[in-house]
C-alpha positions, 0 to 999 in steps of 0.5 A, a space after each residue: 154637476 151633482 152635489 157630492 154628499 159624502 164630501 159635504 158631510 166631511 166638510 161639515 165635520 159630520 159623521 158618516 154611515 155606509 153599508 156594503 153591497 156585492 149585488 149589482 141589482 139597482 133595486 138593492 141600492 134603492 132599498 138602502 136609500 129608502 131607509 133614509 138612514 145611510 149616507 152612502 152605499 159602498 159597492 165592493 167591486 173587488 169581490 164580485 163580477 160587474 160591468 160598466 152598465 152596472 156602475 151607471 145603473 147603481 149611481 142612477 138608483 142612488 141619485 133618486 135618494 141623494 144617497 152617496 156612492 163609494 166603490 172599492 176597487 182592486 189594485 190591478 187596473 185601478 186607473 181604468 176602473 177608477 175613472 169609469 166609476 167616477 164617470 158613472 157618478 161614484 162620489 168616492 173611491 176606496 183603493 185596496 192594497 196600497 203599500 207605499 206613498 208612491 202607490 197613494 200618489 198614483 191613486 190620487 192622480 187617477 182621480 184628479 183632473 189633468 190640469 197644471 194645478 191638479 196634476 191628475 190623469 183624468 182628462 175630458 170625457 163624455 160621462 154621466 157625472 158631466 150630465 153626458 156633456 163632453 166635460 172639461 169645464 171648470 165645474 167638471 174639474 171641481 167635481 173631480 177635486 171633490 171625489 173622496 179618496 179612501 185607502 185600505 190600510 191593510 198591508 204591513 208595508 203600508 203600516 211601516 210607511 203610515 205617516 208618509 202615506 197619510 201625508 200625501 195630499 188628497 187622502 181623505 179617509 183610511 179604512 183599517 183592514 185587519 184580515 189582510 194585515 194579519 195575513 201579511 204578518 204571517 198570522 192569517 185569520 188571527 184578527 184579535 192577535 195583540 199585534 193586529 190590535 196594536 196596529 189598528 190602534 196605531 192607525 186610528 191614533 195616527 190618522 186622528 193626529 194627522 187630520 185624516 178620517 179613520 173609518 171602521 167596518 162593523 158587522 153590527 152596531 153593537 161594536 161601534 162604542 169601542 171605536 167611538 171612544 177612540 174618536 172614530 166617527 165614520 163607519 160602514 156596517 153590514 154586507 148584503 151577502 153576509 146578511 142573506 147568508 146569516 138569515 138563511 142559515 139561522 132561519 133554515 136551521 130553526 125550521 129544520 129543527 121544528 120539522 124534526 
């Protein structure tokens, strides 16, 4: 089985840096890997179209550079997508929209092996991560145990159940989601509202207290220091579509003005 590069860094107590992509073109993954600066790439499958072949191809591209891989998935049909993504080679799953400890226990079950020890639902299957073998070996079970489980904490009910959620065995990391949280408390778009900021602080502090890694998404590196001062060491920075949009908008506007 391939080494899970994200798990290795977590086990070693090292920080992680990821970046988001919507595009399924494997060359985009290769470009990120070629920088040598990122620990993993996160495919935000929740936001765009893809097929199962795309999942295989993105993981193939990442493996060239020993680049870690994470997939963010919808709550709907998340067992199927989770198990196919892991089978393709994804090393981490980010589950969106969890609201309760029972939701989280289900997410963990989808990732772990169907053994008496692991209490999971992932059975024996011929998948890429098993080198196209039929699976079911001790190494196969170990690889499933090493999949990094990340939760989007972005709904008010999840915040209300925060400590119970963080206590579920198998949860490695929490991603704070201010946009969805603001909407869920009736303040859409108000990411800087004091109630939203207070919730963010509560999530980070509680994660650190309970030994779960908090992760923050950034638009640029200048925003990191505030979170570093809080104790955050895991970040995901930038999104391909936003990077392209900003470039085309800014440079197109500048060229239009130059043309008069």
